[in-house]
Every structure is written in C-alpha cells, then in structure tokens.
C-alpha positions as CSV (number, residue, x, y, z in Angstrom):
1,X,-18.1,-55.6,27.9
2,X,-17.4,-52.7,25.5
3,X,-14.3,-53.3,23.3
4,X,-14.5,-49.9,21.6
5,X,-11.4,-47.8,21.9
6,X,-11.4,-44.1,21.2
7,X,-8.4,-42.3,19.8
8,X,-8.5,-38.7,21.1
9,X,-6.6,-35.6,19.9
10,X,-6.6,-32.4,22.0
11,X,-4.6,-29.6,20.6
12,X,-3.7,-25.9,20.9
13,X,-2.0,-24.7,17.7
14,X,-0.9,-21.6,15.9
15,X,-4.0,-21.9,13.7
16,X,-6.2,-20.3,16.4
17,X,-3.9,-19.2,19.1
18,X,-1.2,-16.5,19.0
19,X,2.3,-17.7,20.0
20,X,2.3,-16.0,23.4
21,X,-1.0,-17.8,24.3
22,X,0.3,-21.0,22.9
23,X,3.4,-20.9,25.1
24,X,1.2,-20.9,28.2
25,X,0.0,-24.4,27.3
26,X,3.5,-25.8,27.1
27,X,4.0,-28.9,29.3
28,X,7.4,-28.6,31.0
29,X,7.7,-31.9,32.7
30,X,6.4,-34.4,30.1
31,X,7.1,-37.5,32.1
32,X,5.1,-36.2,35.0
33,X,2.4,-35.1,32.6
34,X,2.1,-38.6,31.3
35,X,1.5,-39.9,34.8
36,X,-1.1,-37.2,35.5
37,X,-3.0,-37.8,32.3
38,X,-3.2,-41.5,32.8
39,X,-4.2,-41.2,36.4
40,X,-6.7,-38.4,36.2
41,X,-8.1,-38.4,32.6
42,X,-8.8,-42.1,32.1
43,X,-6.3,-42.3,29.3
44,X,-4.9,-45.8,28.8
45,X,-2.3,-44.5,26.4
46,X,-0.9,-41.0,25.8
47,X,1.5,-39.2,23.5
48,X,2.4,-35.5,23.8
49,X,3.8,-33.5,20.8
50,X,5.2,-30.0,21.4
51,X,6.8,-27.6,18.9
52,X,6.9,-23.8,18.8
53,X,3.6,-23.9,16.8
54,X,1.6,-26.6,18.6
55,X,1.1,-28.5,21.8
56,X,-0.9,-31.7,21.2
57,X,-2.0,-34.7,23.0
58,X,-3.0,-38.0,21.5
59,X,-4.7,-40.5,23.8
60,X,-6.5,-43.8,23.8
61,X,-9.5,-44.2,26.0
62,X,-12.7,-46.2,26.5
63,X,-14.6,-43.2,27.7
64,X,-15.4,-39.8,26.6
65,X,-13.2,-37.7,28.8
66,X,-12.6,-34.4,27.2
67,X,-13.4,-32.5,30.4
68,X,-11.0,-34.6,32.5
69,X,-8.3,-34.0,29.9
70,X,-8.9,-30.2,30.1
71,X,-8.9,-30.3,33.9
72,X,-5.6,-32.3,34.0
73,X,-3.9,-30.1,31.4
74,X,-5.0,-27.0,33.3
75,X,-3.7,-28.3,36.6
76,X,-0.3,-29.3,35.0
77,X,0.1,-25.8,33.4
78,X,-1.6,-23.8,36.2
79,X,-4.0,-22.3,33.7
80,X,-7.7,-21.7,34.5
81,X,-10.2,-23.8,32.5
82,X,-11.7,-20.8,30.7
83,X,-8.6,-20.1,28.7
84,X,-8.8,-23.8,27.6
85,X,-12.3,-23.5,26.2
86,X,-11.1,-20.6,24.0
87,X,-8.0,-22.2,22.6
88,X,-8.3,-26.0,22.6
89,X,-9.6,-28.2,19.8
90,X,-10.9,-31.7,20.5
91,X,-11.4,-34.4,17.8
92,X,-11.6,-38.1,18.0
93,X,-11.3,-41.3,16.0
94,X,-11.4,-40.7,12.2
95,X,-10.8,-37.0,12.6
96,X,-7.9,-37.6,15.0
97,X,-6.3,-40.0,12.6
98,X,-6.8,-37.6,9.7
99,X,-5.1,-34.8,11.7
100,X,-2.1,-37.0,12.6
101,X,-1.6,-37.8,8.9
102,X,-1.9,-34.1,8.0
103,X,0.9,-33.5,10.6
104,X,3.2,-36.3,9.4
105,X,2.8,-35.3,5.7
106,X,3.5,-31.6,6.5
107,X,0.0,-30.2,5.6
108,X,-0.7,-28.7,8.9
109,X,2.7,-26.9,9.4
110,X,3.2,-23.1,9.2
111,X,5.6,-23.8,6.4
112,X,3.8,-26.3,4.2
113,X,5.6,-29.6,3.8
114,X,8.4,-28.7,6.2
115,X,10.5,-31.6,7.4
116,X,11.0,-30.6,11.0
117,X,7.6,-31.8,12.3
118,X,8.3,-35.3,11.2
119,X,11.4,-35.5,13.4
120,X,9.5,-34.0,16.3
121,X,6.7,-36.5,16.0
122,X,9.3,-39.4,15.9
123,X,10.9,-38.0,19.0
124,X,7.5,-37.7,20.8
125,X,6.5,-41.3,20.2
126,X,10.0,-42.6,21.1
127,X,9.9,-40.8,24.4
128,X,6.3,-41.9,25.1
129,X,7.4,-45.5,24.4
130,X,10.4,-45.1,26.7
131,X,8.2,-43.9,29.6
132,X,5.6,-46.5,28.8
133,X,3.0,-43.8,28.2
134,X,2.0,-45.2,24.9
135,X,1.0,-48.8,24.2
136,X,-0.1,-51.0,21.4
137,X,-2.7,-48.7,19.9
138,X,-0.7,-45.5,19.8
139,X,2.5,-47.2,18.9
140,X,0.8,-48.8,15.9
141,X,-0.9,-45.6,15.0
142,X,2.2,-43.4,15.1
143,X,4.4,-46.0,13.3
144,X,1.9,-46.2,10.5
145,X,1.3,-42.5,10.3
146,X,5.0,-41.7,10.2
147,X,5.5,-44.2,7.4
148,X,2.5,-43.0,5.5
149,X,3.5,-39.3,6.0
150,X,7.0,-40.0,4.7
151,X,5.6,-41.8,1.7
152,X,3.1,-39.0,0.9
153,X,5.9,-36.4,1.2
154,X,8.1,-38.3,-1.2
155,X,5.5,-39.1,-3.8
156,X,3.9,-35.7,-3.9
157,X,7.1,-33.6,-3.6
158,X,5.3,-31.3,-1.2
159,X,8.5,-30.6,0.7
160,X,10.5,-29.8,-2.4
161,X,12.0,-26.3,-2.6
162,X,10.4,-25.7,0.7
163,X,11.5,-22.6,2.4
164,X,11.1,-21.6,6.0
165,X,10.9,-18.2,7.5
166,X,14.5,-18.7,8.5
167,X,15.9,-19.6,5.1
168,X,13.8,-16.9,3.4
169,X,15.4,-14.3,5.8
170,X,18.9,-15.5,4.8
171,X,17.9,-15.4,1.2
172,X,16.7,-11.8,1.5
173,X,20.0,-10.8,3.2
174,X,21.9,-12.4,0.3
175,X,19.8,-10.5,-2.2
176,X,20.2,-7.2,-0.4
177,X,23.8,-7.2,0.7
178,X,26.8,-7.6,-1.7
179,X,29.4,-10.1,-0.8
180,X,27.7,-11.3,2.3
181,X,30.5,-13.7,2.9
182,X,32.8,-10.8,3.9
183,X,30.2,-9.2,6.2
184,X,29.5,-9.4,9.9
185,X,26.3,-11.3,10.8
186,X,24.6,-11.3,14.1
187,X,21.7,-13.5,15.3
188,X,19.8,-12.4,18.4
189,X,17.8,-15.2,20.1
190,X,18.1,-19.0,20.5
191,X,14.6,-20.2,19.9
192,X,13.1,-22.2,17.1
193,X,13.2,-19.5,14.4
194,X,16.8,-18.7,15.3
195,X,17.5,-22.4,14.8
196,X,16.1,-22.1,11.3
197,X,18.2,-19.1,10.5
198,X,21.3,-20.7,12.0
199,X,20.8,-23.9,10.0
200,X,20.4,-21.9,6.8
201,X,23.5,-19.8,7.5
202,X,25.5,-22.9,8.3
203,X,24.3,-24.6,5.1
204,X,25.5,-21.7,3.0
205,X,28.8,-21.4,4.8
206,X,28.5,-18.0,6.6
207,X,30.2,-17.2,9.9
208,X,27.9,-15.5,12.4
209,X,27.7,-14.4,16.0
210,X,24.9,-15.4,18.4
211,X,23.7,-13.6,21.4
212,X,20.9,-14.2,23.9
213,X,20.0,-12.9,27.3
214,X,22.3,-15.3,29.0
215,X,25.7,-16.3,27.6
216,X,25.1,-19.9,28.7
217,X,22.1,-20.2,26.4
218,X,24.1,-18.8,23.4
219,X,27.0,-21.2,24.1
220,X,24.7,-24.2,24.2
221,X,23.0,-23.1,21.0
222,X,26.3,-22.6,19.2
223,X,27.5,-26.0,20.2
224,X,24.8,-27.6,18.2
225,X,23.9,-24.9,15.6
226,X,27.3,-23.4,14.9
227,X,28.1,-19.7,15.2
228,X,30.1,-17.8,17.8
229,X,28.5,-16.9,21.2
230,X,28.7,-13.2,22.2
231,X,27.7,-11.5,25.5
232,X,24.4,-9.6,25.3
233,X,25.9,-6.4,26.8
234,X,28.6,-6.3,24.2
235,X,26.0,-6.4,21.5
236,X,23.8,-3.6,22.9
237,X,26.7,-1.2,22.7
238,X,28.2,-2.6,19.6
239,X,25.6,-2.7,16.9
240,X,28.0,-0.7,14.6
241,X,30.1,-3.9,14.2
242,X,27.4,-5.7,12.2
243,X,26.1,-5.5,8.6
244,X,23.2,-8.0,9.0
245,X,21.2,-8.6,12.1
246,X,18.6,-11.3,12.5
247,X,16.4,-10.7,15.5
248,X,14.4,-13.7,16.5
249,X,13.6,-13.4,20.2
250,X,10.7,-12.8,22.6
251,X,11.0,-9.6,24.5
252,X,8.2,-7.5,25.8
253,X,10.0,-4.4,24.7
254,X,12.1,-3.1,21.7
255,X,15.6,-4.6,21.9
256,X,16.8,-2.8,18.8
257,X,15.9,0.9,19.3
258,X,16.1,3.9,17.1
259,X,18.7,5.5,19.4
260,X,21.0,2.5,19.4
261,X,21.0,2.1,15.6
262,X,21.3,5.8,15.0
263,X,24.5,5.7,17.1
264,X,25.7,2.6,15.3
265,X,25.3,4.2,11.9
266,X,27.4,7.2,12.8
267,X,30.5,5.0,12.7
268,X,29.6,3.0,9.7
269,X,30.3,3.8,6.1
270,X,28.2,1.0,4.7
271,X,24.6,0.0,5.1
272,X,22.9,-2.3,7.6
273,X,20.1,-4.8,7.1
274,X,17.9,-5.8,10.0
275,X,15.4,-8.7,9.8
276,X,12.9,-8.8,12.6
277,X,11.6,-12.3,12.9
278,X,10.2,-11.9,16.4
279,X,6.6,-12.2,17.3
280,X,5.7,-9.7,18.8
281,X,8.3,-7.4,17.1
282,X,11.4,-6.4,19.0
283,X,12.8,-3.9,16.5
284,X,11.4,-0.4,16.6
285,X,9.7,0.4,13.2
286,X,11.3,3.9,13.4
287,X,14.7,2.2,12.7
288,X,13.6,2.0,9.1
289,X,13.8,5.8,8.8
290,X,17.5,5.9,9.6
291,X,19.7,6.5,6.5
292,X,21.4,3.4,5.2
293,X,19.3,0.9,7.2
294,X,17.0,-1.6,5.6
295,X,14.4,-3.2,7.9
296,X,12.2,-6.1,7.1
297,X,9.7,-7.6,9.6
298,X,8.1,-11.0,10.0
299,X,4.9,-10.1,8.1
300,X,6.9,-9.1,5.0
301,X,9.1,-12.2,5.2
302,X,6.1,-14.4,5.8
303,X,4.4,-12.9,2.8
304,X,7.3,-14.0,0.6
305,X,7.3,-17.4,2.1
306,X,3.6,-17.4,1.2
307,X,4.3,-16.7,-2.4
308,X,6.8,-19.5,-2.4
309,X,4.0,-21.6,-0.9
310,X,1.5,-20.9,-3.6
311,X,3.5,-23.0,-5.9
312,X,3.1,-25.8,-3.4
313,X,-0.5,-25.2,-2.7
314,X,-1.4,-26.9,-6.0
315,X,0.0,-30.0,-4.5
316,X,-2.1,-29.8,-1.4
317,X,-5.2,-31.1,-3.2
318,X,-3.3,-34.2,-4.3
319,X,-2.0,-34.8,-0.8
320,X,-5.4,-34.3,0.7
321,X,-6.9,-36.9,-1.6
322,X,-4.1,-39.4,-0.7
323,X,-4.7,-38.7,3.0
324,X,-8.4,-39.3,2.7
325,X,-7.7,-42.8,1.2
326,X,-5.0,-43.5,3.8
327,X,-7.2,-42.6,6.7
328,X,-9.5,-45.6,6.1
329,X,-6.6,-47.9,5.9
330,X,-5.3,-46.5,9.2
331,X,-8.7,-46.8,10.7
332,X,-9.0,-50.4,9.8
333,X,-5.6,-51.2,11.4
334,X,-6.7,-49.5,14.5
335,X,-10.1,-51.3,14.7
336,X,-8.4,-54.6,14.1
337,X,-6.3,-54.0,17.2
338,X,-9.6,-54.1,19.3
339,X,-9.8,-57.8,18.6
340,X,-6.2,-58.6,19.3
341,X,-6.4,-59.1,23.1
342,X,-9.2,-61.7,22.5
343,X,-7.3,-63.4,19.7
344,X,-4.1,-63.6,21.6
345,X,-5.9,-65.0,24.6
346,X,-7.7,-67.7,22.6
347,X,-4.5,-68.8,20.9
348,X,-2.7,-68.9,24.3
349,X,-5.5,-71.0,25.9
350,X,-5.7,-73.4,23.0
351,X,-1.9,-73.7,22.8
352,X,-1.9,-74.7,26.6
353,X,-4.6,-77.3,25.9
354,X,-2.7,-78.7,22.9
355,X,0.5,-79.1,24.9
356,X,-1.3,-80.7,27.8
357,X,-3.0,-83.3,25.6
358,X,0.1,-83.9,23.6
359,X,2.1,-84.7,26.7
360,X,-0.6,-87.0,28.0
361,X,-0.6,-88.9,24.7
362,X,3.2,-89.2,24.5
363,X,3.3,-90.6,28.0
364,X,0.6,-93.2,27.2
365,X,2.5,-94.2,24.0
366,X,5.8,-94.2,25.9
367,X,7.3,-92.9,22.7
368,X,11.1,-92.3,22.7
369,X,11.7,-91.9,19.0
370,X,12.4,-88.2,18.3
371,X,11.3,-88.4,14.8
372,X,7.9,-89.9,15.7
373,X,7.4,-87.4,18.5
374,X,8.0,-84.6,16.1
375,X,5.4,-86.0,13.6
376,X,2.8,-86.3,16.4
377,X,3.6,-82.8,17.6
378,X,3.3,-81.3,14.1
379,X,0.0,-83.1,13.7
380,X,-1.5,-81.5,16.9
381,X,-0.3,-78.1,15.7
382,X,-1.8,-78.6,12.3
383,X,-5.2,-79.6,13.6
384,X,-5.3,-76.7,16.0
385,X,-4.2,-74.2,13.3
386,X,-6.7,-75.4,10.7
387,X,-9.6,-75.2,13.2
388,X,-8.7,-71.9,14.9
389,X,-7.3,-69.7,12.1
390,X,-10.5,-69.2,10.2
391,X,-12.7,-68.0,13.1
392,X,-9.8,-65.8,14.4
393,X,-9.3,-64.1,11.0
394,X,-13.0,-63.6,10.8
395,X,-13.0,-61.9,14.2
396,X,-10.2,-59.7,13.1
397,X,-12.0,-58.8,9.9
398,X,-15.2,-58.0,11.8
399,X,-13.3,-55.8,14.1
400,X,-11.7,-54.1,11.2
401,X,-15.0,-53.5,9.5
402,X,-16.3,-51.9,12.7
403,X,-18.6,-54.7,13.9
404,X,-17.9,-54.8,17.6
405,X,-20.9,-57.0,18.2
406,X,-19.1,-59.9,16.5
407,X,-16.1,-59.5,18.7
408,X,-18.5,-59.2,21.6
409,X,-20.1,-62.5,20.7
410,X,-16.8,-64.2,20.1
411,X,-15.7,-63.2,23.6
412,X,-18.8,-65.0,25.0
413,X,-18.1,-68.1,22.8
414,X,-14.5,-68.3,23.9
415,X,-15.3,-67.4,27.4
416,X,-12.9,-64.4,27.2
417,X,-13.0,-62.0,30.1
418,X,-11.4,-58.6,29.6
419,X,-10.6,-58.4,33.3
420,X,-8.1,-61.2,33.3
421,X,-6.0,-59.1,31.0
422,X,-3.3,-56.8,32.2
423,X,-3.6,-54.0,29.7
C-alpha cells in the first residue's frame, strides 16, 4: 500500500506563451472540466486557476499522470496534443508548492507583487471546494499558501507603490494632458487590461465612456467598473469627441486607423492622446504622424512599468529567500496529511472499543450515580489517550519527515486498510 501523494502543477503562462496562444488553453466550463480531470486523469483532487496571464491546474494524485492530464486538457479545449508539448510546464511536489507560493506572494505576476492574483486564487479554491473538486490536501495547501503569501507581501512590501499597465497608462495621460478632469476620455475594450484602466480612472475620479463590440458587454462592464457605455458604431464615426483614448481590446485588424484619426483631428482644436494597450496592437502606428496626436503603445508603457519595477526587484531576493524557507514548512504540513487517514481510523476504532467496554462495565456495576459514571468515563478516556497519543504523534512526525515506511508499518500494526476508506 503506497501512501505517497503527489501534488502536481500543470501550467500555461505568459512566461512562455503569447497571449493569443494562451487563450486557446482557457477552460470555459470549469465544473465540467473538474469532472473530466478526476475521471480521466486519475486526479483525486483538482483546482483550476485562470487569469488573462495564466491557466493552471493543481492536482493531487497517487500516480504519475502527466500524459493523461494533457490528453484530458486537450479534449476539453479541442486542441491537439502537439500544441500542449510546446506550451505546457509540468512540475510536482516541492516545485509545485514553490510555484504556488510564488503566485500567492506576487512574484510570478506580470506586474510584480500585484494584488489581483491573490483574489483570483481565493476564488479558484472557493469554487473548487464548492464543486467538491478539491479535498483535504489541496484545501490545506491553498489555505496555507494564501496565508503565507499574504504575510510575505505585507512583511516585504513587494506590493507597495505597485503599478499596473492600466494605472501607468492613466498616469501618462495625466502627465501629457492638461486638466484631464475637463477632458473627454474613451476606453475601448472590456477585458482584463480595460478593467485595470477603469479601476485607475475610477480611483482618481475621472468620468469616461466605454465601448466594445457589443453594447451589452459595455453595459455589464460599466455596471461593475463605472463609466458610461457607448455604441461601437457611434465611436467609429466620432473619434473627434475624445481627448484621450485607451485601446485595450483584441482585434485581428486596426480599429483605430490613420484615416479615422485624420478625419477626427480636422474638427479638433486641441490635441489627442491615444494609448494602445492591446496585444497585438489595434492602433495603426501611422496615427503617430498626424499633427496633434500623441500615440503610446504597450511596449513603451510596459517599459515604464519595468522601470517602476526595478525599485521592487531589489525586494525579490528577500521574498525568494522567505519562500524557500516557507516551502519546507508547507511540505511538512502536506506530508503530515498522508498519515491523517490512518490516525483518524485508529482513533475511531479505539474510541468504539472504549465505549463498548465502558458500557459493559457500567452494566455490570449497575451504577446509577451520574458523578461516579463520569469519573469512570473520564478514566477510560485518559487511559486511551495516554497510550495512543504518543505513537500517533510519532506516526504524524514520521510522515512529516518523509518516512512513508513508518506509516506503512503502522498501517500493518493497526490493521489499517486503505480500501475501507472513502476518500
């Protein structure tokens, strides 16, 4: 009987896949995916994390099943397995725990130390719990990793003065346009980057219009993010109304063309700033040659974010050292869980025996005095406790220190069979 549990992490992230490839790996129906992974990849537990920069799976399994995970993921997304080989990273156990801590403490984000990922991870484990996809191992792992990540962020200050692409773009608009409060602002797109821009505009008290290919999408976006939804058609013919345009959308063509902006500038007596935050770009570079227009693209903005980052990079070393120490703590708690089913079972069996023998003795004594009954009962509990607790704690410790053979032996001694457990 092998008690060893593997914690597995399979991921496709912005680190080695461009956004348009990344999107292909997105799991649309997470609830169904959980069922598929459990059924076809031999995963006992499973948590899926998805953001615009990553799609990740954490799993617990007794077998090495990376191929099955790829196959299942491929069939869920309708991708062929070749594209998986090129984009997916697989790690397990210590490396998987290490990666999760990097995630929760903000070290693996595009914007170092950003807060958003923590919320996204909390949501992921909450929904995995709800749909019973995760169990004791992953629940423990995620709870601890979220707590550790929060503590690391607070003590290292890695998230301080953090700036996202969205808030950097808003800052640039402020620096380049006088009295931005009195100007007309447009946001094109309702994705994750748009969310960052909208949050930043909201925080600083600017009014702005939002447009997207369908008015419904803009309306839903504005309900949560603020802003005022505008029809896409109105925008395309009305660029002249705006002084600042944030473009954060995915379109396979240029949305903001030279022709449209040239037309718009004819009716304008002041300048216009366009910030293209799309990847790939959706503003034609030639727009920059039109008089009175200032264009900035994602690379330039990202570069400024990068500079802002360098101040934080010095903190990275500190955080990495903390993570290295915390990983072993996390690993010990995970290993300790391997002994739990056995320990629980032993305690349950012994408790049953104790109650049976106690009842027998009380019947023979024909004892009615509540006080005496209580004393006898406490005695039986104390005897059991003092005999059982030492070996049980030793079993837990052995498990924690990675000595499965001790746990194995204990299972034989206590006649514990894994089968009779409903996991």
